[in-house]
C-alpha positions in Angstrom: -52.6 -18.2 25.1 -53.5 -21.1 22.9 -55.9 -22.5 25.4 -57.6 -19.2 25.7 -58.1 -19.0 22.0 -59.5 -22.5 21.8 -61.8 -21.7 24.8 -63.1 -18.6 23.1 -63.7 -20.5 19.8 -65.5 -23.3 21.6 -67.8 -20.9 23.5 -68.6 -19.1 20.2 -69.5 -22.3 18.4 -73.0 -23.5 19.4 -72.7 -26.9 17.8 -69.4 -27.7 19.4 -70.5 -26.3 22.8 -73.6 -28.6 22.6 -71.5 -31.7 21.8 -69.1 -31.0 24.6 -71.9 -30.5 27.1 -73.5 -33.8 25.9 -70.1 -35.6 26.3 -69.7 -34.1 29.8 -73.2 -35.3 30.8 -72.5 -38.8 29.4 -69.2 -39.1 31.1 -70.6 -37.8 34.4 -73.5 -40.4 34.3 -71.0 -43.2 33.4 -68.8 -42.2 36.4 -71.8 -42.1 38.8 -72.9 -45.5 37.6 -69.5 -46.9 38.3 -69.5 -45.5 41.8 -73.0 -46.6 42.8 -73.0 -50.0 41.0 -71.8 -52.2 43.9 -74.3 -50.7 46.4 -77.9 -50.9 47.3 -77.5 -47.9 49.7 -74.7 -45.4 49.5 -74.1 -41.9 51.0 -74.4 -39.1 48.5 -71.5 -37.4 50.1 -69.3 -40.5 49.4 -70.4 -40.5 45.8 -69.6 -36.7 45.5 -66.1 -37.4 47.0 -65.5 -40.2 44.5 -66.3 -38.0 41.5 -64.8 -34.9 43.1 -67.9 -32.7 42.8 -70.1 -30.9 45.3 -72.7 -32.9 47.1 -75.6 -30.7 46.1 -74.6 -31.0 42.4 -74.4 -34.8 42.6 -77.7 -35.1 44.5 -79.3 -33.0 41.8 -77.8 -35.1 39.0 -78.9 -38.4 40.7 -82.4 -37.0 41.1 -82.4 -36.2 37.4 -81.2 -39.7 36.5 -83.9 -41.3 38.7 -86.6 -39.1 37.1 -85.2 -40.0 33.6 -85.5 -43.7 34.7 -81.8 -44.4 34.2 -82.0 -46.5 37.3 -84.7 -47.4 39.9 -83.9 -45.7 43.2 -84.8 -42.9 45.6 -82.9 -40.2 47.5 -83.3 -40.3 51.3 -82.6 -36.7 52.0 -83.0 -37.2 55.7 -80.0 -39.6 55.8 -78.2 -38.1 52.8 -78.2 -41.4 51.0 -79.2 -43.0 47.7 -81.2 -46.2 47.8 -81.1 -48.4 44.7 -84.1 -50.7 44.5 -82.8 -53.3 42.0 -79.6 -54.0 40.2 -78.7 -51.2 37.9 -80.6 -51.8 34.7 -78.3 -49.7 32.7 -75.0 -51.5 32.7 -71.9 -49.4 32.3 -71.0 -51.5 29.3 -74.2 -50.2 27.6 -72.7 -46.7 27.7 -69.4 -47.7 26.0 -69.4 -46.9 22.3 -72.2 -44.3 22.4 
């Protein structure tokens, strides 16, 4: 009952909803960076399993991150893999505290 009331209040508050969405995006990117950091090539399905999300959603998010220049890489859709060209320029430590 209490959770339902809080959920309704959050959905009705545009500012709070925006901040929660922003926090979710930030945490998702941070988790994706942690998974892909040790690799130069990694299967998208493996990344999705590690963050417990659907493969299509993870592929879309990785594509967005590449286009936003969060890291230098490409998606090989034929093989279902992510290829990272250089070391991740955005260290996970850079995300801490923001």
